[in-house]
GUKE-319077 format. One record per residue (C-alpha): x, y negated, z negated. Coordinates in pm, whole numbers, padded with zeros to 5 digits, always signed. Each point is the difference from the previous one (the first is absolute). Layout:
N
XYZ/...
This chain:
451
+00004+00002-00003/+00152-00330+00113/-00054-00307-00183/-00088-00276+00245/+00132-00380-00066/-00350-00117+00042/-00126+00177-00314/+00287-00121-00192/-00074-00359+00117/-00366-00031-00029/-00203-00120-00288/-00099+00325-00230/-00321+00074-00181/+00121+00098-00348/-00360+00065-00117/-00081+00370-00092/-00269+00170+00209/-00240+00021-00321/+00027-00374-00112/-00357-00083+00063/-00047-00056-00377/+00277-00220-00012/-00096-00406-00029/-00014-00192+00282/+00258-00237-00087/+00256+00294-00045/-00073+00143+00347/-00027-00285+00195/+00274-00068+00296/+00286-00180-00178/+00256-00172+00192/+00311-00176-00139/-00175-00324+00009/-00280+00131-00167/+00230+00154-00298/+00166-00313-00015/-00329-00199-00044/-00127+00243-00244/+00344-00010-00204/-00038-00406-00021/-00355+00070-00159/+00076+00273-00206/+00360+00089-00056/+00066-00004-00398/+00349-00199+00033/-00158-00250+00238/-00301-00030-00241/+00261-00049-00308/+00202-00262+00210/-00339-00201+00070/-00056+00024-00371/+00348-00144-00055/-00037-00271+00262/-00331-00107-00182/+00148+00026-00354/+00279-00226+00129/-00240-00248+00132/-00126-00019-00344/+00346-00063-00097/+00040-00297+00225/-00324-00133-00149/+00161-00004-00355/+00326-00143+00117/-00194-00296+00167/-00174-00048-00326/+00276-00194-00184/-00009-00277+00232/-00376-00072-00047/-00146-00211-00274/-00128+00211-00313/-00353-00081-00114/-00078+00130-00333/-00325-00015-00207/-00002+00052-00382/-00252+00022-00294/-00064+00158-00317/-00265-00038-00301/+00077+00041-00351/-00201+00062-00332/+00149-00093-00346/-00137+00071-00337/-00063-00343-00142/+00184+00118-00343/+00292+00036+00224/+00014-00359+00133/+00108-00285-00203/-00142-00324-00007/+00120-00352-00035/-00011-00121-00350/-00174-00327-00076/-00139-00211+00275/+00063-00276+00205/-00178-00345-00048/-00226+00138-00245/-00103+00273+00239/+00039+00359-00101/+00239+00206+00221/-00202+00208+00212/+00072+00376-00009/+00204+00185+00269/-00231+00192+00219/-00015+00378-00031/-00025+00090+00375/+00265-00140+00258/+00002+00021+00365/+00229-00124+00264/+00068+00045+00384/+00175-00135+00292/+00163+00004+00353/+00375-00049+00087/+00162-00024+00319/+00362+00034+00017/+00235-00043+00305/+00360+00054+00009/+00177-00262+00185/+00363+00084-00050/+00138+00325-00115/+00362+00009+00144/-00117+00169+00358/-00178+00268-00166/-00343-00083+00134/+00146-00073+00391/+00179+00357-00019/-00324+00165-00087/-00167-00141+00270/+00262+00107+00233/+00007+00330-00154/-00355+00038+00056/+00042+00015+00375/+00321+00195-00004/-00146+00278-00199/-00308-00010+00221/+00251+00050+00342/+00191+00255-00197/-00309+00218-00119/-00117+00010+00374/+00338+00113+00111/+00011+00282-00281/-00375+00104+00133/+00119+00016+00361/+00299+00217-00095/-00252+00222-00175/-00236+00038+00289/+00291+00042+00242/+00144+00293-00215/-00327+00178-00013/-00093-00016+00374/+00342+00122+00078/-00079+00311-00238/-00347+00034+00167/+00166-00001+00345/+00249+00257-00109/-00257+00212-00161/-00214+00004+00308/+00302+00094+00221/+00052+00294-00291/-00347+00145+00081/+00054-00021+00356/+00341+00168-00015/-00150+00260-00248/-00304+00110+00256/+00245+00034+00288/+00241+00192-00220/-00268+00234-00072/-00078+00016+00384/+00367+00089+00070/+00026+00259-00235/-00324+00167+00081/+00114+00006+00333/+00338+00198-00083/-00157+00213-00204/-00269+00094+00242/+00286+00034+00255/+00180+00249-00235/-00307+00187-00044/-00062+00064+00336/+00336+00117+00074/-00057+00225-00327/-00318+00130+00162/+00178+00060+00346/+00282+00195-00164/-00231+00222-00178/-00197+00073+00339/+00354+00093+00136/+00058+00188-00304/-00326+00187+00053/+00082+00069+00345/+00319+00138-00091/+00213-00238+00217/+00173-00161-00292/+00149+00115-00348/-00163-00084-00351/+00288-00238-00067/-00167-00269+00248/-00313-00001-00172/+00179-00026-00342/+00231-00293+00140/-00327-00156+00127/-00187+00040-00324/+00323-00156-00185/-00026-00316+00231/-00363-00067-00052/+00021+00048-00375/+00289-00238-00019/-00214-00277+00183/-00303-00003-00218/+00158-00159-00294/+00056-00302+00212/-00397-00013+00084/-00061+00031-00349/+00265-00295-00091/-00168-00198+00282/-00333+00035-00117/+00082-00081-00357/+00180-00309+00141/-00294-00102+00212/-00246+00027-00340/+00240-00217-00199/+00044-00268+00274/-00381-00019+00039/-00033-00046-00392/+00280-00262+00014/-00204-00205+00272/-00332+00030-00197/+00169-00126-00315/+00161-00290+00201/-00359-00111+00148/-00149+00017-00351/-00220+00278+00085/-00194+00162-00287/-00034+00332+00127/-00315+00221-00055/+00063+00251-00265/-00074+00295+00229/+00288-00077+00249/+00273+00186-00144/+00257+00044+00284/-00080-00080+00348/-00103-00348+00012/-00199-00054+00317/+00202-00305+00156/-00053-00092+00358/+00288-00194+00139/-00039-00148+00295/+00343-00148+00097/+00342+00166+00067/+00337-00082-00050/+00140-00347+00089/+00296+00046+00270/+00017-00323+00133/+00368-00058+00041/-00034-00421-00009/+00142-00134-00305/+00233-00313-00040/+00392-00001-00001/+00149+00003-00323/+00168-00334-00032/-00367-00131+00072/-00153+00236-00248/+00242-00125-00275/-00078-00340+00054/-00378+00052+00002/+00042+00172-00323/+00218-00252-00186/-00287-00251+00080/-00337+00216-00029/+00064+00254-00265/-00249-00079-00271/+00254+00121-00285/+00255-00276+00100/-00291-00264+00006/-00097+00126-00341/+00365-00040-00127/+00064-00356+00132/-00320-00107-00164/+00129+00171-00312/+00327-00220+00055/-00208-00315+00006/-00208+00113-00319/+00335+00052-00185/+00115-00369+00076/-00340-00097-00125/+00052+00198-00318/+00335-00199-00051/-00172-00353+00017/-00290+00146-00230/+00291+00105-00247/+00176-00310+00009/-00327-00218-00083/+00070+00113-00349/+00260-00254-00019/-00257-00287+00084/-00270-00150-00216/-00377+00084+00091/-00251-00323+00022/-00357+00038+00012/-00310-00223+00039/-00311+00082-00194/-00342-00129-00020/-00305+00136-00208/-00338-00082-00173/-00111+00107-00344/-00294+00036-00182/-00003+00035-00376/-00268-00034-00293/+00046-00277-00196/+00141+00040-00364/-00056-00321-00210/-00248-00203+00189/-00335+00023-00195/-00230+00204+00095/+00224+00301+00004/-00140+00248+00242/+00079+00195+00281/-00181-00211+00249/+00203-00324-00055/+00313+00063+00209/+00291-00201+00110/+00140+00025+00333/+00259-00171+00243/+00283+00016+00264/+00372+00056-00077/+00291+00030+00237/+00392-00025-00039/+00310+00165+00105/+00226+00261-00177/+00330+00096+00046/+00201+00304-00139/+00376+00069+00068/+00197+00286-00138/+00324-00145-00100/+00175+00295-00103/-00176+00370+00082/+00289+00223-00116/+00140+00038+00315/-00337+00129+00134/-00015-00189+00299/+00359+00035+00095/-00018+00397-00009/-00348-00020+00207/+00206-00198+00280/+00290+00242-00031/-00240+00256+00062/-00176-00157+00309/+00327-00084+00184/+00098+00378-00059/-00336+00111+00139/+00059-00217+00299/+00333+00117+00087/-00139+00343-00029/-00270-00061+00245/+00238-00159+00234/+00212+00334-00013/-00292+00198+00029/-00118-00163+00332/+00368+00039+00158/-00018+00370-00131/-00349+00053+00146/+00107-00150+00340/+00247+00231+00049/-00211+00303-00090/-00272-00096+00256/+00285-00019+00247/+00106+00320-00120/-00352+00135+00053/-00050-00130+00335/+00357+00133+00107/-00113+00340-00143/-00347+00018+00146/+00123-00106+00331/+00260+00279-00003/-00258+00255-00085/-00215-00128+00264/+00282+00030+00282/+00048+00357-00141/-00354+00083+00007/-00018-00137+00383/+00291+00182+00105/-00132+00333-00139/-00314-00051+00119/+00166-00078+00343/+00228+00334-00018/-00328+00222-00021/-00181-00081+00323/+00138+00296+00192/+00105+00249-00292/-00344+00125-00035/-00051+00090+00350/+00345+00155+00026/-00116+00218-00298/-00309+00082+00162/+00194+00094+00338/+00233+00211-00213/-00295+00190-00177/-00117+00088+00355/+00307+00126+00134/+00069+00213-00338/-00346+00147+00059/+00063+00053+00353/+00322+00187-00063/-00138+00214-00250/-00303+00096+00226/+00255+00088+00262/+00226+00205-00234/+00303-00216+00040/-00060-00202-00343/-00029+00115-00351/-00267-00077-00274/+00244-00189-00198/+00024-00235+00293/-00372-00057+00001/-00011-00060-00383/+00299-00249+00019/-00186-00192+00275/-00333-00013-00191/+00175-00094-00325/+00212-00246+00215/-00323-00166+00114/-00141-00089-00334/+00293-00236-00059/-00051-00268+00266/-00384+00010-00036/+00094-00058-00375/+00280-00277+00076/-00216-00182+00270/-00305-00052-00273/+00246-00079-00256/+00192-00252+00211/-00335-00165+00069/-00107-00032-00331/+00357-00144-00113/-00003-00236+00273/-00371-00105-00074/+00126-00052-00373/+00316-00163+00073/-00169-00246+00208/-00267-00098-00278/+00284-00003-00248/+00231-00234+00242/-00306-00225+00068/-00049-00026-00402/+00343-00078-00038/+00025-00284+00236/-00337-00153-00153/-00222+00074+00282/-00389+00011-00041/-00043-00220-00303/-00314+00059-00182/-00280-00267-00003/-00010-00244-00306/-00262+00015-00224/
């Protein structure tokens, strides 16, 4: 049985024949684009990244809050036993001293605005914008990593399905040879040794088929997990995926110098690192503000009950405006500010070093994935005629054996040799597709949409 190239390259229906009870969302045709769109909605890593992004947006709001005026309201009510209140002795101008009230209340509003704090407020406003940009870059990095995993998992499922086809074809080929040798033994034209040799060859090939089926099951479970599927409990092993796309064997890609340049300008990890340096600079400003005074303006309005003006009751209140300014300055804080500044400068220097190192790591990533891509392309190209030659060798071995000029060992060797180029072909297609996906990720292609 000869495996055709069309069978290898065509989209494969991965759903088993008895999947009529499976949910429609699980058995629907699933292209690579559909898988990516599903992952964007359901992948756990992406959903967690979205939550982190939202949490950071809350942090941005908190950071900006220090620059805005603070409006506070206060109030209290108090009842005191009359025996616990001391009255004024005697009176004034012949009048008796009024008793202190047993019930007191007061309330008020106060608006406070910082007008100078050594640059802390300005740094906070700038930090809010930097933090927002950095968090978006971190989110995009998480999405790109998750989508790369989905692409690789999709190709792994395709590889698993095609490996089963190859191994099944190999087993059937050897079983056919076994049956042929058995017929010849029954006819008395070959010795028992030929049948035993054919049985051993067939038995040796079956573990590879068992392994291929196991790899296929694992690959499907991995893809389902990355897509965020909650699988029905009655689906144990064979997930009824229906993948419609094949491997990506397009050989068009940018050259290495352009790839490195694009990666250094577009990789979101570097964007986040650059924003991190800016944040550390602002942290230095914030730390240095401890050397400076803080000046605030305030204005308010107060209400409280009268305590000495007759009649003494809760309804007789006193109210009015107040305004002013206040200054605070830590003349000496035990070197606390000095320590904060020193720490902030060290963190800034560290962030600069990290950016330089990450740039080198990204360049290395581009070079490595580019090399893997070239290797996969060369391996794929080298297999164009190998399978045809192996199939022709098998036909010739069978012909010689039928004519009595060849041996059974020649046939078995040719059958076994045919499996290798078939396996190498589909593995090369998988490796090239995977290498291309990793290369595109390395150069920062296909950035996710912002949210």
